[in-house]
C-alpha angles and dihedrals in degrees: 000000000000123000117257117269134209123238091275090059097247116162132197091270093051102045101140097090090043091055096076108087112176095003123182094001111165119243103027142059137192117250129188112239091217113035093020092228111167126220140170091219141036133215122242090260091053092229129137111265089217105046106003098241127131125285132228132194120245134181110223092180092070091075094061099027106029114189113245110248097214092046090053093050091050094047092049091051093049091051089061087072094049126101093207113128094238093046091053088060117086087214105044090043084075093047092133087079095041135077105285129248127206089234139357090246089074092066119102102213141165093184090268124178120032087114123168128258107215131198110231107208098164094046088045090059092047094051098035091236107121097189098060123147137176123213101206111209088169086083091074119114096269094032103260145073090256091087094070091060097036095060090061098039095046090048092055091045090058092041090056091054101253120151097190130053125183143185143180109228150179086209114280096070092050092051093049096043093048091051095050092043090054091046091051098044094251131133118240135208120198125196113193133167110257113253094355104097134066114270089222090064094042091051089060093056090048093050092048090056103254123159096240123200121188105205126202093240140068128272093273090054090051091052093049090053091048090053089056093045096056090055091056104037136037093255120136116226117227102182118119093267082076101094092212087066091057093048090059093045089055089074091072088072094043092051090046092055090048090052089051090051088249092297104139116230118227095237139022114191122197137178116253122223120125085354097229093120096051088047092051094047091048091049090052093050092051092047093048090050091049091051094047095247090125127027098215140016123252118222108260113207130185125213122199135185113255089239093053102035104137096137093044091054093041091058095044100040102036104016089246093300101111130025116248104207120205137194096252120224125164138124087234089088097181090068098035092123125128101181106043112199097208098048094121091052090049093050089052095053093045090054093043094051098035091241129149140220121232135176130221134197128246090252091051090050093050092048093049092047091054091048092052089048090054087062088066090248110090131185142192118274096261091059092054093066086080094065092040089051093047090058089056094045090052091051089049089051090236087121116044124210092241094057130098115243131189121197116203110219105198104186141036124253089243092062091084111017092158090066091051095047093047090049096052093043089055094243096115115088091347090146093052118108088226095051092107090070088067099049096088089057097049117104106187119184112261120226112213141168111262094255134120092232092055092052093046092050089051091051091049091050091050090051091050092051091050092052090050090054091053 
């Protein structure tokens, strides 16, 4: 059976023409993050043709024809009242700072973005930081921040004539890619590590029609295989090494600043996995500062799980010069990545914004997740590293109590319900010597006789426990 072809009829043995996604698009160029080589096109592996490093998208026209900051802010506000398909998207509404399309009809969109910024009063009391907010990207259409990047990358995949898109995933990327592929009339291929992702995330990819392959390897092995695949077949890669993904994910930061009335917070704290999201947010902050949209840069910090702490170790052991890969192991599956592709980009944004990288334990993640849940918000485990990390940064005096802090929650509570159920039943970390610190946060279901007295006694007991806490 022949390999799939793109609309130009390119096969695996004739991949050169197929390796030009988004070619000759006005207004932007591809630039290598290492040797700074510029190009109007990118290969299917999104690597520099000169040195093999990752690419980023830049906008040379801004130097000669810089967008007016106040005009942009006004235009973005007016678009919120529009019924146009691109204006209803919290990504394409900011299209002035994105790769351009000939028309809005080209965009593949599920009305992504437009996510809430929550005040966090209970977590503020816990951390001693009164001005604490959470930007909840788990409120995107497929339940994670991936949608903001996928709308742009999938759009440019279809625009370049590809029929097939593919990704390696710990779960959220596969769900998002499959949804946008289905929405845009594309076929999707998902490579996931067998037995190492949440079934809730995998079920999304299956329902959206992806060809899903569970490989006997970890995420990093899946990504290596994908990198080989795109060089042998006309399949468009939609992992975060694709710079179009990061352009879409930039809009999280733009929307956040708009929600804060363009008053820059002191700190933005993000989870660290493959490090594409922190890179995208940092890129947006630097661009907004350059364009005069914000007057100063917040400190962008990355928090990793101790069992998947490649960036943390890279910074401490090599000063950010050479990647220290790790064998990743954490129950926060969305960040269970030991060889992050975008580590150089992340190092750059940490240096540019004077941010830091910290690591947190599995117990600290579980505790923070329960505390976020008690706010009535909830998130998946990987998101909770932000609150756990904030506690450490406050103790280190890197974050002061009088500063404004925004936590980026990247995934919805429903992304990993097994984790939540195991936690509240007392099954999660029950063998750990620090498990007792979690007991006050557990809320196991209570089995009762079906009588009024039994329910009333349970209510009274709950009231007593609450008074004792206070």
